[in-house]
C-alpha angles and dihedrals in degrees: 000000000000091000091051091050091049092052094047102034094110089060096038096055096063091043091052092048091053090048090051091051092049092049091048092053091047091053092049090053093043094055091043092239087136116042133170091252091052090049091052093048096048101034094130092052090046091051089054090046090050090054091051091049091051091052090050092049092047090050092048090047091053092049093049091046090055093051093043101045112011108031108113092019101070129046091005136118112245130166138183118212128204122184122196123187124191117197113206130179106246110162134357089264104034143045125213117235112201113194127199119185117193118196115194120191106223095166131086097248129070118254108229123207100349111202117199124209129178133198116209124204114189117205115200147119091299129057114300112272125212128203134175124214125192100160105096129158117226114223104245136160118252087238093059120105106258090208095052118116116255113244135160112208122211110287094014129114129217126195131212125192137200139158141193141173119253126199111244090231087074111093100202143341131222115210119198111189125199128187120197124193129208088260089057095250111150130202128180146187135175140210135183118206132185118242092205113096117217114239115238119223116237091227134014119256114266127205114245 
């Protein structure tokens, strides 16, 4: 029941407010606080009150419409992450995994000081091993100010790179990338890659 209320609270609140207003009017009529003679005597005051009530309902409707349809879409930090991993033969015992993490700002607010972090899960003949990286290098031009604050403006994309050597005994690796902003917003994505390189044929097959 609690889960259902949580999912539908944005619809339930306006319905409950309307029900409260209807019950309040019914009680006023029941106890004869509002009678036809009183309405005729105070029609000008009631007209002014009606205008105030309309303004209140229009304002409440606008607020509820924002929360129902626009909250989380406007004036909000949103990001889309894309993780690419290239597996390259490096030595007879190890492969090189080159990682590129792209962070695209799809919200309306700038993302200040994004900090990437990645969790690595190695799948191999031994027990799974887990590591955490937080030392990423942001892709920047040599002409950029090294002391400038990192920021991703709305609609822009920033890239972060990293690399490491993986023993060929490992079958595959799962990468889970997180990006945290200065406002403590967190976004994530994941990718699993094989550590086994496919052998290329020297020549394509030919029909006999």
